[in-house]
C-alpha positions in Angstrom: 40.8 31.4 -8.7 41.8 27.8 -9.7 40.7 26.4 -13.0 37.9 23.9 -13.0 38.8 20.2 -13.0 39.5 18.4 -16.2 36.7 15.9 -17.0 34.2 14.8 -19.6 31.4 17.2 -20.6 28.2 16.7 -18.7 24.9 16.1 -20.6 22.7 19.2 -21.0 19.7 17.4 -19.8 21.3 16.5 -16.5 21.1 12.8 -16.9 23.3 10.8 -14.6 25.4 7.6 -15.1 23.8 4.4 -13.7 26.8 3.9 -11.4 25.8 7.0 -9.4 22.7 5.2 -8.1 24.3 1.9 -7.2 24.3 1.5 -3.4 22.7 4.9 -2.8 20.2 3.6 -0.3 23.2 2.8 2.0 24.7 6.3 1.7 23.7 9.5 3.4 22.6 12.5 1.4 23.7 16.1 2.1 23.3 19.3 0.2 25.7 22.2 -0.3 24.4 25.7 -1.4 27.1 28.0 -2.7 26.4 31.7 -2.3 29.2 33.5 -4.3 28.9 37.1 -3.1 31.4 39.0 -1.0 31.9 42.6 0.0 35.6 42.3 -0.8 37.8 39.5 -2.0 40.3 38.6 0.7 43.9 38.4 -0.5 44.3 34.7 0.5 41.1 33.5 -0.9 40.8 31.4 -4.1 37.2 30.4 -3.6 34.6 31.1 -6.3 33.5 34.5 -5.0 32.5 37.9 -6.6 32.0 41.4 -5.4 29.0 43.5 -6.3 30.8 45.5 -9.0 31.7 42.4 -10.9 28.2 41.3 -11.5 25.4 43.0 -13.5 21.7 42.3 -14.1 20.9 38.6 -14.4 23.7 37.5 -12.0 23.2 39.7 -9.0 22.0 39.0 -5.5 18.5 39.8 -6.4 18.6 37.1 -9.1 20.0 34.4 -6.8 16.9 32.9 -5.2 14.9 32.4 -8.4 17.8 30.9 -10.2 18.7 28.6 -7.3 15.0 27.5 -7.2 15.3 26.6 -10.9 18.4 24.5 -10.2 16.6 22.8 -7.4 13.8 21.8 -9.8 16.2 20.6 -12.4 18.2 18.5 -9.9 15.1 17.0 -8.3 13.9 15.9 -11.7 17.3 14.5 -12.7 17.5 12.5 -9.5 14.0 11.1 -9.9 14.7 10.1 -13.5 17.9 8.4 -12.5 16.0 6.2 -10.0 17.6 7.5 -6.8 15.8 6.2 -3.6 13.8 8.6 -1.6 16.4 9.5 1.0 16.2 12.0 3.8 18.6 15.0 3.7 20.7 14.8 6.8 22.7 18.1 6.5 22.6 21.3 4.5 25.5 23.7 4.4 25.4 27.3 2.9 28.9 28.4 2.0 30.5 31.1 0.0 31.4 33.7 -0.4 29.3 35.2 2.3 25.8 33.7 2.4 24.7 36.3 5.0 25.2 39.1 2.4 21.8 38.0 1.3 18.9 39.6 3.2 17.8 37.3 6.1 14.4 36.7 4.5 16.0 35.7 1.2 18.4 33.3 2.8 15.6 31.8 4.9 13.5 31.7 1.7 16.2 29.7 -0.1 16.1 27.1 2.7 12.3 27.0 2.4 12.7 26.4 -1.4 15.1 23.5 -0.6 12.7 22.0 2.0 9.9 22.0 -0.5 11.8 19.8 -2.9 13.7 17.5 -0.6 12.7 15.4 2.5 14.6 16.5 5.5 15.5 14.3 8.5 13.8 15.4 11.7 17.3 16.3 13.2 18.8 17.7 10.0 21.8 19.9 10.6 21.5 23.2 8.7 24.5 25.5 8.7 25.4 28.8 7.2 28.8 30.5 7.1 28.7 34.1 8.1 30.9 37.2 8.3 30.4 38.6 11.8 29.7 42.1 10.4 26.7 41.0 8.5 24.7 39.7 11.5 22.3 41.2 14.0 20.0 39.6 16.6 17.0 40.0 14.2 18.9 38.4 11.3 19.9 35.4 13.4 16.4 35.0 14.8 15.0 34.9 11.3 17.4 32.1 10.3 16.6 30.1 13.4 12.9 30.5 12.8 13.4 29.2 9.2 15.1 26.1 10.4 18.8 26.9 10.5 20.5 25.1 13.4 24.0 26.3 13.2 26.2 29.3 12.2 29.9 29.1 11.3 31.5 32.5 11.9 34.6 33.5 10.0 36.6 34.9 13.0 40.0 34.0 11.4 41.9 36.0 14.0 41.5 38.3 17.0 44.5 40.4 16.1 43.7 43.5 14.0 47.0 43.5 12.2 46.5 39.8 11.2 43.0 40.5 10.0 44.3 43.4 7.9 46.9 41.2 6.3 44.1 38.7 5.4 42.0 41.6 4.0 39.3 40.7 6.5 37.0 43.7 7.2 35.2 42.7 10.4 35.9 44.0 13.9 37.4 41.2 16.0 36.0 42.9 19.2 32.5 42.2 17.9 32.9 38.4 17.9 31.7 37.8 21.5 28.6 39.8 21.0 27.7 38.0 17.7 28.3 34.6 19.4 25.9 35.6 22.2 23.3 36.7 19.7 23.5 33.4 17.9 23.2 31.4 21.2 20.2 33.5 22.2 18.6 32.6 18.8 19.1 28.9 19.7 21.8 28.3 17.1 25.0 26.2 17.6 28.1 28.3 17.0 31.4 27.4 15.3 34.3 29.8 15.2 36.6 29.4 12.2 40.2 30.3 12.7 43.2 30.5 10.4 46.9 30.3 11.6 50.0 30.9 9.7 49.2 34.3 8.3 52.4 36.0 7.1 53.7 38.1 10.0 51.5 36.4 12.6 53.5 35.6 15.8 52.9 32.7 18.1 51.7 35.2 20.7 49.2 36.6 18.1 47.9 33.1 17.6 47.6 32.5 21.3 45.5 35.7 21.6 43.2 34.4 18.9 42.8 31.0 20.5 42.2 32.5 24.0 39.6 34.9 22.7 37.8 32.2 20.7 37.7 29.9 23.8 36.4 32.8 25.9 33.4 33.0 23.7 32.5 29.4 24.5 31.5 28.3 21.0 30.3 24.7 20.4 32.9 24.1 17.8 36.2 25.5 16.6 37.9 25.0 13.2 41.6 25.8 13.1 43.1 25.7 9.6 46.6 26.4 8.4 46.7 29.1 5.8 47.5 27.7 2.4 49.1 30.2 0.0 47.3 29.5 -3.3 48.7 30.4 -6.7 46.9 33.2 -8.4 45.8 35.0 -5.2 46.8 38.5 -4.1 48.7 37.1 -1.1 50.8 34.8 -3.3 51.8 37.8 -5.4 52.7 39.8 -2.3 54.9 36.9 -1.1 56.5 36.5 -4.5 57.4 40.3 -4.5 58.8 40.1 -1.0 56.1 42.3 0.5 55.1 39.5 2.9 57.2 36.7 4.5 56.4 33.1 3.5 55.2 31.2 6.6 57.3 28.1 7.5 56.3 24.6 8.1 57.8 24.7 11.6 55.8 27.8 12.4 52.6 26.0 11.3 53.5 23.0 13.5 54.1 25.1 16.5 50.8 26.8 16.1 48.9 23.6 15.6 50.4 22.2 18.8 49.4 25.3 20.7 45.9 25.1 19.3 45.6 21.4 20.4 47.0 22.3 23.9 44.7 25.2 24.6 41.6 23.8 23.0 42.1 20.5 24.8 42.6 22.2 28.1 39.3 24.1 27.5 37.4 20.8 27.0 37.3 20.7 23.2 37.9 17.3 21.6 39.5 16.9 18.2 37.5 14.7 15.9 39.2 15.7 12.6 42.7 17.0 12.2 41.6 20.6 12.0 38.3 20.5 13.9 37.3 20.5 17.6 34.0 20.3 19.3 32.6 20.2 22.9 31.4 16.6 22.2 29.8 14.3 19.6 26.6 16.3 19.4 28.4 19.5 18.3 30.6 18.1 15.6 29.9 19.4 12.1 27.9 16.5 10.6 28.0 18.1 7.1 31.8 17.9 7.0 31.7 14.4 8.4 29.5 13.4 5.5 32.3 14.5 3.1 35.0 12.7 5.1 32.9 9.5 5.3 32.1 9.4 1.5 28.4 10.1 1.6 26.5 11.6 -1.3 26.2 15.3 -1.6 24.7 17.6 -4.3 26.1 21.1 -4.7 23.9 24.0 -5.9 25.0 27.4 -7.1 27.8 28.8 -9.2 30.9 26.5 -9.3 29.4 24.1 -6.7 30.7 20.5 -6.8 28.7 17.3 -6.2 29.6 13.7 -5.5 27.2 10.8 -6.0 28.4 7.2 -5.8 31.9 7.8 -7.3 30.6 10.4 -9.8 32.0 13.9 -9.3 30.4 16.8 -11.0 30.8 20.6 -11.1 28.7 23.6 -12.1 29.6 26.5 -14.3 31.7 28.9 -12.1 30.6 32.3 -13.1 27.2 33.3 -11.7 26.1 34.6 -15.2 27.2 31.4 -17.0 25.4 29.4 -14.3 22.2 31.4 -14.6 22.3 31.5 -18.4 22.4 27.7 -18.6 19.4 27.4 -16.2 17.4 30.1 -18.2 18.1 28.0 -21.3 16.6 25.0 -19.6 20.0 23.2 -19.4 21.8 21.6 -16.5 24.3 24.0 -14.8 26.7 21.0 -14.5 29.4 21.5 -17.1 31.7 18.6 -16.4 32.0 15.3 -14.5 34.4 12.5 -13.7 33.6 8.9 -13.0 36.1 7.8 -10.4 37.6 4.3 -10.8 37.9 1.9 -7.9 41.5 2.9 -7.2 40.8 6.6 -7.0 37.8 5.9 -4.7 40.0 3.8 -2.4 42.7 6.4 -2.4 40.2 9.1 -1.4 38.6 6.8 1.3 42.0 6.4 2.9 43.0 10.0 2.5 39.8 11.3 4.2 39.2 8.7 6.8 42.8 8.8 8.1 42.1 12.4 9.3 39.3 11.3 11.6 39.7 10.5 15.3 37.2 7.6 14.8 39.9 6.2 12.5 40.4 4.0 9.5 40.0 0.2 9.9 43.5 -1.2 9.4 42.2 -4.4 8.0 40.7 -2.5 5.1 44.2 -1.5 3.9 46.3 -3.6 1.5 48.8 -5.9 3.2 51.7 -3.5 2.4 49.6 -0.6 3.9 49.1 -2.6 7.1 52.8 -3.0 7.4 53.2 0.8 7.0 50.6 1.3 9.7 52.5 -0.9 12.1 55.6 1.1 11.5 53.7 4.3 12.2 52.4 2.9 15.4 55.9 1.9 16.5 57.0 5.5 15.8 54.3 6.9 18.0 52.3 8.4 15.2 49.2 6.3 15.9 47.2 5.9 19.1 48.4 2.7 20.7 45.0 1.6 22.1 43.2 2.3 18.8 45.9 0.4 16.9 45.5 -2.6 19.1 41.8 -2.5 18.2 42.7 -2.4 14.6 42.0 1.3 14.0 44.4 3.8 12.4 43.9 7.0 14.5 46.7 9.5 14.6 48.4 10.9 17.7 49.2 14.6 17.9 52.5 14.0 16.2 50.7 11.8 13.7 48.3 14.6 12.9 51.2 16.8 12.0 52.4 14.1 9.6 49.1 12.8 8.5 49.7 13.7 4.8 53.0 11.9 4.8 51.4 8.8 6.3 48.6 8.8 3.8 51.0 9.2 0.9 53.0 6.2 2.2 49.9 4.1 2.5 48.4 5.0 -0.8 51.7 4.3 -2.6 51.0 0.6 -1.7 47.7 0.5 -3.6 
């Protein structure tokens, strides 16, 4: 797992800098709930996750709901003391780990605990990530009855050999059945795919895309596998046990995903995300990309409020021990200066189909954007309207374009 960010220590009483509140009334508010439990730790994963045998009494799944409720109380009090306006919560996202390793009534109960402390918008989007093998019709019906509106299934691949390389334990053949159960419960469905697994062929990736499309989900995420230092997979590649995927292979697979998903009626709205239309986009992720406020709960969760970034203690026991002592679980924070906030605005907004206003860039950045447009990396119509929106080739080179622009700041 990666080390936590460098920053200044956070106050034990949870007090917030005055700058976090400035302009809050004009920003949306989202909540992220981190559930750190997994049956196994996948070889590619560097998220903050733990298997059952790593955690003893005081940090186990049975301790999770009461400790999360304690954090909710602490945060609600901190926000009120800081003078935040009474805003509606527009989205909630349960991530992990595997949130659905919690019993359905416990996961539903955590959502109830959140609803008792925050005011939700009438159309709030409430998502949980899920491993397909943890779900049943009754489980999904319980979530829907509690107020969940969306489930994000970690399909990753439809090819058993690829799943085995990723250390994924679910049966790919079960995906269509689970998608149907979720639809019957009234939930929107996202299928999450990963391409670029060592040893995965282009035909393997085609099979995964075609089987995902056949399930007719509302949303598809297609992310390129990133080999993170410190993971089991990174060690396997270093020892020569697995081949290192190439950039050309990743580009070929991205182009195939765009072709097949587009032909099936899915529209890209962020470089790695496709939906059947505006109503099925992941509004929670859009809140991140648009720079809204979000507060993260649970071990290792991160928060962002008006240019103040904060992070919780990572280990579930350290997180719980701080709460039991009456202290904030936030162990560090960083107050972003104007330049960093501008860099992040450009970096995130440039990935969106809705685009980045070119007039908001520095003069040298606008010159760079014009060069990108001439090279066919930006949509011509959008550019004429003053919007930076990448073409397919531009999406493949989005990081390069962002780097060129941010160097002009």
